[in-house]
PAZAPA-4460 file (N, C-alpha, C; in steps of 0.05 Angstrom, whole numbers, plus 32768, in hexadecimal, padded with zeros to 4 digits):
% residues 240
    n_x    n_y    n_z   ca_x   ca_y   ca_z    c_x    c_y    c_z   seq   type   mol
   771E   6F5D   80E6   772A   6F55   8104   7736   6F6C   8111     1      M     A
   7743   6F80   8100   774B   6F94   8112   7738   6FAA   811B     2      S     A
   7723   6FAB   8113   7710   6FBB   8121   7706   6FAC   813E     3      S     A
   770C   6F90   8140   7703   6F84   815A   7716   6F96   816F     4      F     A
   772E   6F97   8168   773F   6FA4   817C   773F   6FC4   817B     5      F     A
   772C   6FCE   8171   7728   6FF0   8173   771D   6FEE   8190     6      D     A
   7726   7004   81A2   771C   7009   81BD   771B   7026   81BE     7      I     A
   7706   7034   81D3   7702   704D   81D4   771B   705C   81D9     8      P     A
   7716   7073   81D0   7730   7088   81CC   7737   7090   81E8     9      S     A
   7722   7091   8200   772A   709B   8219   7742   7088   8229    10      D     A
   7743   7072   821C   7758   7063   822C   7774   7066   8225    11      L     A
   7774   7076   820F   7792   7082   8209   77A7   7072   8204    12      Q     A
   779E   7057   81F8   77B1   7043   81EF   77A2   7033   81DC    13      H     A
   77B0   7027   81CA   77A9   7011   81B6   77A4   6FF6   81CC    14      S     A
   779D   6FDD   81BC   7791   6FCB   81CF   77B2   6FBF   81D9    15      Y     A
   77C4   6FBF   81C6   77DF   6FAF   81C8   77EB   6FC3   81E0    16      F     A
   77E7   6FDD   81E0   77F0   6FEE   81F0   77EA   6FE9   820F    17      G     A
   77CE   6FE3   8213   77BF   6FDA   8228   77CF   6FC1   822F    18      L     A
   77D5   6FAA   8221   77E3   6F92   8226   77FE   6F9A   8235    19      V     A
   780E   6FB0   8224   7828   6FB4   8234   7828   6FC0   8248    20      G     A
   7814   6FCC   824D   780E   6FDD   8269   7807   6FC9   827B    21      L     A
   77F6   6FB8   8273   77F0   6FA3   8287   7809   6F91   8297    22      H     A
   7817   6F8B   827E   7836   6F79   8288   7845   6F89   8295    23      L     A
   7848   6FA5   8292   785E   6FB6   829E   7851   6FB2   82BF    24      R     A
   7833   6FBA   82C2   782B   6FBF   82DC   782C   6FA4   82ED    25      E     A
   782B   6F8D   82DB   7827   6F77   82EA   7840   6F6D   82F0    26      A     A
   7853   6F6C   82DB   786F   6F60   82E5   7884   6F6C   82F3    27      L     A
   7883   6F87   82F1   7896   6F94   82FC   7893   6F92   831E    28      L     A
   7877   6F8D   8323   7879   6F8A   8343   787F   6F6F   834A    29      P     A
   787B   6F5E   833B   7882   6F42   8344   78A6   6F3F   8346    30      V     A
   78B3   6F4D   8330   78CF   6F54   8331   78D8   6F5C   834F    31      V     A
   78CA   6F73   8351   78D0   6F85   8368   78CE   6F70   8386    32      A     A
   78B7   6F64   8381   78AF   6F53   839A   78C5   6F3E   839D    33      G     A
   78CB   6F31   838C   78E2   6F1B   8388   78F7   6F24   8392    34      L     A
   7901   6F3E   8389   791C   6F47   8395   791A   6F50   83B6    35      L     A
   7905   6F57   83B9   7902   6F5B   83D9   78FD   6F42   83E6    36      I     A
   78F4   6F2F   83E0   78EC   6F13   83EE   7909   6F06   83F0    37      A     A
   7916   6F05   83DF   7933   6EF8   83E0   793E   6F00   83F6    38      L     A
   794B   6F18   8403   7958   6F19   8418   7947   6F16   8431    39      P     A
   792A   6F1D   842C   7919   6F1A   8447   7918   6EFC   8449    40      V     A
   7917   6EEC   8437   7913   6ECD   843C   792E   6EBD   8449    41      A     A
   7945   6ECE   8440   795F   6EC9   8449   7960   6ECC   8467    42      Q     A
   7955   6EDE   8471   7959   6EE9   848B   7943   6ED7   849C    43      L     A
   792F   6ECF   848F   791A   6EBC   849C   7926   6EA1   84A1    44      C     A
   793A   6E98   848C   794A   6E80   848D   7958   6E7F   84A0    45      V     A
   796A   6E97   84A4   7982   6E93   84B8   7975   6E9A   84D3    46      R     A
   795D   6EA8   84D4   7958   6EB1   84F3   7938   6EA2   84F0    47      Y     A
   7930   6E8D   84F7   791B   6E82   84F7   7906   6E8C   8507    48      R     A
   7906   6EA2   851A   78F6   6EA9   852C   78EA   6EC2   8519    49      R     A
   78F6   6ECA   8506   78EF   6EDF   84F8   78D9   6EDE   84E2    50      L     A
   78D7   6EBB   84DD   78C5   6EBA   84C6   78AC   6EBA   84CE    51      Y     A
   78A0   6EAF   84E5   7882   6EB5   84ED   787A   6ED6   84E6    52      P     A
   7884   6EE4   84FB   7880   6F00   84F7   787E   6F0D   84D9    53      P     A
   7894   6F04   84C7   7899   6F0E   84AF   787F   6F04   849D    54      V     A
   7877   6EEA   84A3   7866   6EDB   8492   7848   6EEE   849B    55      L     A
   7847   6EED   84B7   782E   6EFA   84C0   7827   6F1A   84AF    56      G     A
   783D   6F29   84B0   783A   6F41   84A4   7831   6F40   848B    57      V     A
   7841   6F31   8477   783B   6F2F   845A   7824   6F23   845A    58      T     A
   7816   6F13   8467   77FC   6F0B   8468   77E5   6F21   846F    59      T     A
   77EB   6F32   8481   77DC   6F44   8485   77D9   6F5C   8471    60      V     A
   77F1   6F61   8462   77F2   6F75   8450   77E1   6F6B   8432    61      L     A
   77E5   6F4E   8434   77D5   6F3F   841B   77B6   6F41   8420    62      Y     A
   77AD   6F48   843B   7794   6F49   8440   7787   6F63   8439    63      A     A
   7797   6F79   843C   7790   6F94   8431   7783   6F93   8419    64      I     A
   776B   6F9D   8413   7761   6FA2   83F9   7772   6FB4   83E6    65      P     A
   7772   6FAE   83CE   7780   6FBF   83BB   7775   6FDF   83B9    66      S     A
   775C   6FDD   83BF   7752   6FF5   83BF   775C   7008   83D6    67      L     A
   775A   6FF7   83EF   776A   700C   8404   7786   7012   8401    68      A     A
   7798   7004   83F5   77AA   7008   83EC   77AE   7024   83D9    69      F     A
   779B   7020   83C3   779A   7035   83B5   7796   7050   83C8    70      F     A
   7784   7050   83D6   777A   7069   83E2   7796   7077   83F0    71      V     A
   77A3   7063   83FE   77BD   706B   840A   77D3   7076   83FE    72      V     A
   77D6   706B   83EC   77EA   7072   83D6   77E5   7087   83C6    73      L     A
   77C7   708C   83BD   77C6   709E   83AC   77CE   70BD   83A8    74      I     A
   77D2   70BE   83CA   77D8   70DC   83CF   77F8   70DF   83CC    75      D     A
   7806   70CA   83C9   7822   70CF   83C5   7828   70C8   83A7    76      Y     A
   781C   70B4   839D   7828   70AC   8385   7813   70B5   836C    77      T     A
   77FC   70C0   8372   77E9   70C3   8361   77DF   70B1   8352    78      G     A
   77CE   70B4   833A   77C5   70A3   832C   77D0   709A   8316    79      Q     A
   77E6   708C   8320   77FD   7082   8312   77FC   705F   8312    80      S     A
   7812   705A   8300   7816   703C   8304   7822   7035   8320    81      E     A
   7832   7044   8327   7842   7041   833F   782C   7038   8355    82      L     A
   7817   7046   8356   77FE   7044   836A   77F4   7029   8364    83      T     A
   77F6   701C   8351   77E9   7000   834C   7800   6FE6   834E    84      V     A
   7816   6FF3   834B   782F   6FDA   834A   783A   6FD6   8369    85      M     A
   7837   6FEE   8379   7841   6FEA   8394   7833   6FD5   83A9    86      I     A
   7815   6FD1   83A1   7804   6FBB   83B3   780F   6FA3   83A2    87      P     A
   7810   6FA2   838A   7817   6F83   8383   7833   6F7D   838C    88      L     A
   7842   6F8A   8389   785E   6F87   8394   7857   6F78   83B2    89      A     A
   784F   6F88   83C5   7845   6F81   83E0   7838   6F6A   83E1    90      V     A
   7824   6F65   83CB   7814   6F4A   83CD   7825   6F32   83C6    91      Y     A
   7838   6F3C   83B4   784C   6F1D   83AD   7859   6F18   83C1    92      S     A
   7860   6F24   83D6   7875   6F1F   83ED   786A   6F09   83FB    93      L     A
   784C   6F02   83FA   783C   6EED   840A   783F   6ED1   83FD    94      V     A
   7849   6ED4   83EA   784E   6EBF   83D4   786C   6EB8   83D6    95      V     A
   787C   6ECB   83CD   7894   6EC6   83CB   78A7   6EC0   83E6    96      F     A
   78A5   6ECC   83F8   78AB   6EC5   8416   78AD   6EAD   841B    97      V     A
   7897   6EA0   8421   7892   6E7F   842C   78A1   6E71   8412    98      P     A
   78A3   6E76   83FD   78A9   6E65   83E3   78C7   6E66   83E8    99      A     A
   78D7   6E77   83E9   78F1   6E7C   83EA   78F8   6E6D   8404   100      I     A
   78EC   6E76   841F   78F8   6E69   843A   78F6   6E4E   8430   101      V     A
   78D9   6E42   842A   78D7   6E21   8428   78E8   6E15   8415   102      D     A
   78F0   6E22   83FC   7907   6E1C   83E8   7920   6E15   83FA   103      G     A
   7929   6E29   8402   793F   6E30   840E   7948   6E1A   8427   104      V     A
   7931   6E19   8435   7932   6E03   844C   7930   6DE6   8449   105      R     A
   792B   6DE0   842C   7926   6DC5   8423   7942   6DB9   8419   106      S     A
   7959   6DCC   8415   7973   6DC2   8411   7982   6DB3   8428   107      V     A
   7984   6D9E   8425   798F   6D88   8438   79A6   6D93   8443   108      P     A
   79AB   6D8E   845C   79C4   6D98   846B   79DD   6D90   8467   109      Q     A
   79DB   6D77   845D   79F4   6D65   8450   7A00   6D78   8437   110      E     A
   79ED   6D87   8426   79F6   6D93   840F   7A01   6DAE   841A   111      T     A
   79F2   6DB6   842D   7A02   6DD1   8437   7A1D   6DD0   843D   112      L     A
   7A1E   6DB8   8454   7A3A   6DB2   845D   7A52   6DAD   8448   113      D     A
   7A47   6D9E   842E   7A53   6D99   8421   7A5F   6DB1   840D   114      A     A
   7A4F   6DC2   840B   7A52   6DE1   83FF   7A67   6DED   8414   115      A     A
   7A62   6DEC   842D   7A74   6DFA   843C   7A90   6DEB   843A   116      T     A
   7A90   6DD2   843B   7AAB   6DC4   843B   7ABD   6DCE   841E   117      A     A
   7AAB   6DD1   8408   7AB9   6DDD   83EE   7AC3   6DF8   83EC   118      M     A
   7ABF   6E05   8403   7AC8   6E20   8405   7AB4   6E35   8402   119      G     A
   7A98   6E2E   83FA   7A89   6E45   83F8   7A7B   6E51   8412   120      L     A
   7A7F   6E6D   8410   7A75   6E7B   842B   7A59   6E7C   8427   121      G     A
   7A4D   6E8E   843F   7A30   6E90   843D   7A21   6E9B   8427   122      P     A
   7A2C   6EB1   841D   7A22   6EBB   8406   7A23   6EAE   83EE   123      V     A
   7A34   6EA1   83E7   7A3E   6E8D   83D2   7A2C   6E77   83D1   124      R     A
   7A2A   6E6A   83EA   7A1B   6E55   83EF   79F9   6E59   83EC   125      R     A
   79F2   6E73   83F2   79D6   6E77   83EF   79D1   6E7D   83D4   126      Y     A
   79DF   6E8A   83C2   79DB   6E8F   83A8   79E4   6E74   8395   127      F     A
   79F3   6E68   839C   7A01   6E52   8388   79F6   6E36   838F   128      Q     A
   79E9   6E32   83A3   79E3   6E17   83AE   79C5   6E1B   83B7   129      V     A
   79BC   6E2B   83CF   79A3   6E2A   83D8   7989   6E37   83C3   130      Q     A
   7993   6E4F   83B4   7981   6E58   83AA   797E   6E45   838B   131      L     A
   7990   6E3C   8383   798C   6E26   836B   797D   6E0E   8374   132      P     A
   7981   6E04   8388   7970   6DEE   838E   7953   6DF5   8399   133      I     A
   7953   6E0A   83A0   7936   6E16   83A9   7927   6E23   8390   134      A     A
   792D   6E20   8377   7924   6E2C   8364   7908   6E24   8358   135      V     A
   7903   6E05   835B   78E9   6DFD   8359   78D1   6E08   836B   136      P     A
   78D6   6E0E   8383   78C4   6E17   8395   78C4   6E3B   8392   137      A     A
   78D8   6E41   838E   78D5   6E64   8384   78C8   6E69   836A   138      I     A
   78CA   6E55   8354   78C1   6E59   833C   78A2   6E53   8341   139      M     A
   789A   6E3F   8354   787E   6E39   8359   7871   6E54   8361   140      A     A
   787D   6E61   8374   7875   6E7C   8383   7874   6E8F   836F   141      G     A
   788B   6E8E   8359   7889   6EA5   8346   7873   6EA4   8335   142      L     A
   786E   6E8C   832D   7851   6E82   831E   783B   6E93   8326   143      R     A
   7834   6E87   8343   781D   6E95   834C   781B   6EAF   8356   144      V     A
   7834   6EBE   8357   7838   6EDB   835B   782E   6EE9   833E   145      A     A
   783A   6EDD   8329   783D   6EEA   830F   781A   6EEC   8308   146      T     A
   780C   6ED1   8308   77F5   6ECE   82FD   77DF   6EE2   830E   147      V     A
   77E5   6EE0   8325   77D3   6EF0   833A   77D9   6F0E   8336   148      S     A
   77F0   6F18   8334   77F5   6F34   8329   77E8   6F3B   8310   149      S     A
   77EB   6F29   82FF   77DD   6F33   82E2   77BE   6F34   82E4   150      I     A
   77B8   6F24   82F7   7798   6F27   82FD   7790   6F3D   830C   151      S     A
   77A2   6F44   8320   7799   6F5E   8330   779B   6F7A   8321   152      L     A
   77B2   6F79   830F   77B2   6F93   82FC   7796   6F9A   82FA   153      V     A
   7785   6F93   82F2   776D   6F9C   82E4   7762   6FAE   82FD   154      S     A
   7761   6FAD   8315   7758   6FBD   8328   7763   6FDA   8324   155      V     A
   777B   6FDD   8316   7784   6FF9   8314   7770   700E   8302   156      G     A
   775E   6FFE   82F4   7748   700C   82E4   7739   7024   82F6   157      M     A
   7739   701E   830E   772B   7031   8322   773B   704D   8324   158      L     A
   7751   704F   831B   7764   7062   8327   7771   706D   830B   159      I     A
   775F   707B   82FB   776B   708C   82E4   7772   7075   82CE   160      G     A
   7768   7062   82CA   776C   704D   82B3   7787   7045   82B3   161      N     A
   778E   703A   82CC   77AA   702F   82D0   77A5   700E   82D9   162      Q     A
   7795   7005   82C5   7791   6FE7   82C9   7795   6FD9   82B6   163      G     A
   77A5   6FE3   829E   77A6   6FCE   8288   7794   6FC4   827A   164      G     A
   7793   6FB0   8274   7779   6FA2   8267   7760   6FA7   8277   165      L     A
   7761   6FA9   8291   7750   6FB3   82A1   773F   6FC8   8295   166      G     A
   774F   6FDE   828B   773B   6FF2   8285   7728   6FF0   8272   167      N     A
   772E   6FD6   8263   771B   6FD2   824C   76FF   6FC7   825A   168      L     A
   7703   6FB8   8272   76EE   6FAE   827F   76DE   6FC8   8289   169      L     A
   76E9   6FDE   8296   76D7   6FF1   82A2   76CC   7002   8289   170      N     A
   76D9   7006   826D   76CF   7013   825A   76B5   6FFE   824B   171      D     A
   76B9   6FE5   824E   76A3   6FD8   8244   7689   6FD8   8255   172      G     A
   768B   6FDC   8271   7674   6FE1   827D   7669   6FF8   827C   173      M     A
   767A   7010   827B   7673   7030   8278   7660   702D   825C   174      I     A
   766F   7022   8245   7660   7025   822B   764C   7014   8223   175      Y     A
   764A   6FFE   8237   763B   6FE6   822F   7642   6FD3   8217   176      H     A
   7661   6FD1   8215   7667   6FC6   81FE   7677   6FA6   8207   177      E     A
   7666   6F92   8204   7671   6F7B   8210   768E   6F6F   8205   178      P     A
   768F   6F7A   81EC   76A9   6F76   81D9   76C2   6F7C   81EA   179      R     A
   76BE   6F97   81F8   76D7   6F9D   8208   76DA   6F8E   821D   180      L     A
   76C5   6F84   822E   76C4   6F76   8242   76D5   6F5A   823F   181      V     A
   76CD   6F4F   822A   76D7   6F35   8220   76F6   6F3C   8219   182      W     A
   76FE   6F4D   820C   771A   6F56   8204   7729   6F57   821F   183      M     A
   771E   6F63   8234   772E   6F67   824C   7732   6F4C   825C   184      S     A
   771C   6F39   825A   7720   6F24   826B   772B   6F0A   825E   185      V     A
   7725   6F0A   8247   7738   6EF9   8234   7756   6EFC   8233   186      V     A
   775A   6F18   8230   7774   6F21   822C   7782   6F1F   8247   187      G     A
   7775   6F21   8258   7786   6F1D   8274   778C   6F00   827A   188      T     A
   7779   6EEF   8275   777C   6ED0   8277   7790   6EC9   8265   189      A     A
   7793   6ED2   824C   77AA   6EC7   823A   77C1   6ECF   8246   190      V     A
   77C4   6EE9   824F   77E0   6EF3   825A   77E7   6EE6   8271   191      L     A
   77D7   6ED7   8282   77E0   6ECC   8299   77E6   6EB2   8291   192      A     A
   77D6   6EA5   827F   77E0   6E89   8276   7800   6E89   8267   193      I     A
   7800   6E9E   8255   781B   6E9C   824A   7831   6EA9   825E   194      L     A
   782B   6EB7   826F   7841   6EBB   8281   7849   6EA0   8293   195      A     A
   782E   6E90   8299   7837   6E7A   82A6   7846   6E65   8297   196      D     A
   7840   6E62   8281   784B   6E53   8268   786B   6E5A   826E   197      A     A
   7870   6E73   826A   7890   6E7A   8263   789D   6E73   8283   198      V     A
   788D   6E7E   8299   789E   6E72   82B0   78A2   6E53   82B0   199      L     A
   7896   6E46   82A7   7894   6E2B   82A9   78B0   6E21   8292   200      I     A
   78AF   6E2D   8280   78C6   6E2A   8273   78E0   6E33   8281   201      G     A
   78DE   6E4D   828E   78F5   6E54   8299   7901   6E41   82B4   202      V     A
   78EE   6E36   82BD   78F2   6E23   82D5   7901   6E0C   82CC   203      R     A
   78F6   6E06   82B2   7902   6DEA   82A7   7921   6DEF   829F   204      L     A
   7927   6E04   8295   7944   6E10   828F   7951   6E17   82A8   205      L     A
   7946   6E1E   82C1   7958   6E1E   82D7   795C   6E0B   82E8   206      L     A
   794A   6DF6   82E3   794D   6DDD   82F1   7956   6DC3   82DF   207      T     A
   796B   6DCB   82CA   7976   6DB4   82B8   7983   6DA0   82C9   208      A     A
   7988   6DAC   82E4   7999   6D92   82F6   7984   6D80   82FF   209      W     A
   796D   6D84   8300   7958   6D70   8309   7956   6D5D   82F2   210      M     A
   7953   6D40   82FD   794E   6D2A   82E9   7933   6D29   82DD   211      P     A
   7934   6D2C   82C1   791F   6D28   82B0   7920   6D14   829B   212      R     A
   790C   6D0C   828B   790C   6CFB   827C   7915   6CE3   827C   213      G     A
   7929   6CDA   826D   793D   6CBF   8273   7947   6CC3   828E   214      T     A
   7952   6CD9   8294   7960   6CD7   82AF   7946   6CD4   82CB   215      R     A
   7933   6CDC   82C0   7922   6CD0   82D8   7916   6CB6   82DA   216      K     A
   7916   6CA9   82BF   7912   6C8D   82C0   7926   6C7B   82CD   217      A     A
   793F   6C89   82C5   7957   6C79   82D0   795A   6C7E   82F0   218      R     A
   7950   6C97   82F9   794B   6C97   8317   7937   6C8C   8322   219      A     A
   7921   6C85   8311   790F   6C72   8320   7916   6C54   8322   220      A     A
   7928   6C4C   8312   792C   6C30   830F   7945   6C2E   8320   221      T     A
   7956   6C40   832A   796B   6C3D   8338   7969   6C39   8351   222      A     A
   797D   6C2F   8364   797F   6C26   837B   7983   6C3B   8389   223      T     A
   797B   6C3C   83A7   7980   6C53   83B1   799E   6C5C   83B2   224      P     A
   79B2   6C44   83B6   79D1   6C4F   83B0   79D9   6C57   839A   225      Q     A
   79CA   6C52   8382   79D1   6C5F   836A   79C2   6C74   8360   226      T     A
   79A7   6C7C   836B   7997   6C8C   835C   79A6   6CA6   8362   227      R     A
   79A7   6CB5   8350   79B6   6CD5   8348   79A9   6CEA   8360   228      P     A
   79BB   6CF8   836F   79AF   6D0A   8382   79B2   6D29   8379   229      D     A
   7994   6D2C   8371   7994   6D4A   8363   79A1   6D60   8370   230      A     A
   79A2   6D61   8387   79AE   6D77   839B   79CC   6D6F   8396   231      T     A
   79D6   6D57   8396   79F2   6D59   838E   79FF   6D62   8372   232      A     A
   79EA   6D5D   8361   79F3   6D69   8344   79F3   6D84   8346   233      V     A
   79DA   6D93   8353   79E0   6DAE   8356   79F3   6DBA   8364   234      A     A
   79FD   6DB1   837A   7A10   6DB4   8388   7A30   6DB6   8378   235      L     A
   7A34   6DA2   8365   7A47   6D9E   8354   7A46   6DB8   833F   236      E     A
   7A2F   6DBB   8334   7A2F   6DD1   8324   7A35   6DE8   832D   237      D     A
   7A2C   6DEE   8347   7A31   6E09   8354   7A4E   6E0E   8359   238      A     A
   7A5D   6DFA   835E   7A76   6E02   8362   7A88   6DFF   834C   239      V     A
   7A85   6DFC   8336   7A93   6DFC   831B   7A95   6E17   8311   240      R     A
***
């Protein structure tokens, strides 16, 4: 079995070293994209006229092929991991910005009014009320961005073996080794599935305030007057 993971020495990594490289190049851009998207999305929520042009810009940037991005960046960042990660961070914005905007806008106005009446300022209201209630929408965007990023990292094989597991795909075609191709394809798919499963678990932890299980059954049989309000529960948790 150990011989199955033997890979050509020109890749300068072990198989699990390539896995680590793949995850680093895929996940760091997602985190960077999320950190950029949070304030941008808040501006779009506050100034509604800003949202269409911002969405248009992110869509245009997403339409730029990764190879074109590499050609532009390689003069500045060289054949490095940064050359791969910058386009991936930019691509993630087209997912994050609308996900966060839609999630924050879904918060009922009466919930915001109640938070203001409890003494929460705009910043605390955003981080303690709006974002927690928007978590399901944000996590949905995060799952899409993460899986997409893990898939796109492989393109980095074209610039000095910076494609993580995609480097195996390149060497498999060069040396006519189907084993390397399968290791690349299956390994990438497994990483995407595992990352998605982890994010589902994180979403369940972050949305503990949402009715589930017996609480779901109780909510389904309750009358409109007695059914628990999830946003009210989140608001109570935020001000504790």
